[in-house]
C-alpha positions in Angstrom: -19.3 -28.0 -0.6 -21.6 -26.4 -3.1 -20.9 -24.4 -6.1 -18.5 -21.4 -5.7 -20.2 -18.1 -6.1 -19.4 -16.0 -9.1 -16.6 -13.5 -8.2 -17.7 -9.9 -8.5 -15.5 -6.9 -9.2 -13.9 -5.2 -6.2 -13.6 -1.9 -8.1 -15.5 0.4 -10.4 -14.2 2.0 -13.5 -14.4 5.8 -13.8 -17.5 7.2 -15.4 -15.7 9.5 -17.7 -13.0 7.5 -19.3 -10.9 10.2 -21.0 -10.9 12.9 -18.3 -7.5 14.5 -18.6 -7.2 15.7 -15.0 -8.1 12.3 -13.6 -5.7 10.5 -15.9 -2.8 12.8 -14.9 -3.6 12.4 -11.2 -3.8 8.6 -11.6 -0.5 8.5 -13.5 1.2 10.4 -10.7 -0.2 8.1 -8.0 0.8 5.0 -10.0 4.4 6.3 -10.3 4.6 7.4 -6.7 3.3 4.1 -5.3 4.6 1.7 -8.0 1.2 0.3 -8.9 1.1 -2.2 -11.7 -2.1 -1.0 -13.3 -5.0 1.3 -12.8 -7.1 -1.5 -11.4 -5.0 -1.5 -8.2 -5.7 2.2 -7.8 -9.4 1.8 -8.5 -9.6 -1.0 -6.0 -8.1 1.3 -3.3 -10.6 4.1 -4.3 -13.5 1.6 -4.0 -12.4 0.6 -0.5 -12.1 4.3 0.5 -15.5 5.0 -1.0 -17.0 2.1 1.0 -15.4 3.4 4.3 -16.6 6.9 3.7 -20.1 5.8 2.8 -20.3 3.9 6.1 -19.2 7.0 7.9 -21.8 9.2 6.2 -24.5 6.7 7.0 -23.4 6.8 10.7 -23.5 10.6 10.7 -27.1 10.5 9.6 -28.1 7.7 12.1 -29.0 8.1 15.8 -29.3 5.9 18.9 -27.3 3.2 20.6 -26.8 1.3 17.4 -25.1 4.3 15.9 -22.7 4.5 18.8 -21.9 0.8 18.6 -21.3 0.9 14.8 -19.3 4.1 15.0 -17.0 2.6 17.7 -16.6 -0.6 15.5 -15.7 1.4 12.4 -13.2 3.7 14.2 -11.6 0.7 16.0 -11.3 -1.2 12.6 -9.7 1.8 10.9 -7.3 2.2 13.9 -6.3 -1.4 13.6 -5.7 -0.9 9.9 -3.5 2.1 10.7 -5.6 4.6 8.8 -6.6 6.7 11.8 -5.2 7.6 15.2 -6.8 6.3 18.4 -8.9 9.4 19.2 -10.3 9.9 15.7 -13.9 11.0 14.9 -16.2 10.3 11.9 -15.0 13.6 10.4 -11.5 12.2 10.3 -12.9 9.2 8.4 -14.5 11.5 5.9 -11.2 13.3 5.4 -9.3 10.1 4.4 -7.7 10.2 1.0 -6.7 7.4 -1.4 -3.1 8.1 -0.5 -3.8 7.0 3.1 -4.9 3.6 1.8 -2.0 3.3 -0.6 0.5 4.1 2.2 -0.7 1.0 4.1 0.2 -1.4 1.3 3.0 -3.9 2.0 4.9 -2.7 -1.1 4.9 0.9 0.2 5.8 -0.1 3.7 8.9 -2.1 2.5 10.0 0.9 0.5 9.4 3.4 3.4 11.3 1.2 5.8 14.4 1.3 3.6 14.4 -2.3 2.7 14.4 -1.4 -1.0 15.9 1.5 -2.9 12.9 2.1 -5.1 9.2 1.4 -4.9 9.5 -1.0 -7.9 12.3 -2.9 -6.1 10.0 -3.2 -3.1 7.3 -4.7 -5.2 9.8 -7.2 -6.7 11.0 -8.2 -3.3 7.4 -8.9 -2.2 6.4 -10.8 -5.3 9.6 -12.9 -5.2 8.8 -13.9 -1.6 11.6 -12.1 0.1 9.4 -10.2 2.5 8.0 -11.6 5.8 5.2 -10.2 7.9 5.1 -11.5 11.4 7.2 -14.5 10.3 4.9 -15.4 7.4 6.0 -15.0 3.8 3.6 -12.6 2.0 3.8 -12.3 -1.7 0.9 -9.9 -2.3 2.1 -6.3 -2.8 -1.4 -4.9 -2.0 -1.5 -6.7 1.4 -2.8 -4.2 4.0 -0.3 -4.0 6.8 -2.1 -3.7 10.1 -0.9 -1.2 12.8 0.5 -4.0 15.0 2.3 -5.7 12.1 4.3 -2.6 11.0 7.2 -3.4 13.3 7.2 -7.1 12.3 8.0 -6.6 8.6 11.3 -8.2 7.7 13.3 -9.0 4.6 15.1 -12.3 3.9 18.5 -11.9 5.5 20.4 -12.9 2.4 18.6 -10.3 0.3 19.0 -7.7 3.0 22.8 -8.3 3.0 23.0 -7.9 -0.7 20.9 -4.7 -0.7 22.9 -3.2 2.1 26.3 -4.2 0.6 28.5 -1.2 -0.2 29.4 -2.4 -3.7 25.7 -2.1 -4.7 25.3 1.4 -3.4 24.7 4.0 -6.2 27.6 6.1 -4.9 30.1 3.2 -5.3 28.9 2.6 -8.9 29.2 6.3 -9.8 32.7 6.4 -8.2 33.7 3.3 -10.1 32.5 4.8 -13.4 34.2 8.1 -12.7 37.5 6.5 -12.0 37.5 4.8 -15.4 37.1 1.2 -14.2 34.9 -0.5 -16.6 33.2 -3.7 -15.4 32.6 -5.6 -18.5 33.9 -8.3 -20.8 36.2 -5.9 -22.4 
């Protein structure tokens, strides 16, 4: 078996730690996408940086090897759902960290309407209520491939509770407005 290799970091920290504009932007992204900590955001940025570096290297290259590697990169990004079928290397360079964050399972569960908030979507994933292609996935940062988008499902019992009318925000507001207190009163 051999000794396991030492794990290396999959992200890099910002060079300027207390840059106000970066901190404000990161805070907004963390709120929008329900990230647990900045490391999740930095990991997405590192992946984007790697993809864009590959594209820049391909733009500078020439020959048959360039065409083969370009086709591989574009097909990989198409499978991941980051680019359309007829994309070019310029489209790869125009990718943003938001494009990567949109492909996370947590975001997909929220966008599909299985959860009311992005934080509830994360909770459903972590608690094992979300299935991708029939497999339970408990990793909120799981990248949903293009062909897996339609095969995301929620545990039927949880889905029934989420969609029940007594848990809808309007029903709770109406109950409070009518003076019915639900407590041990």
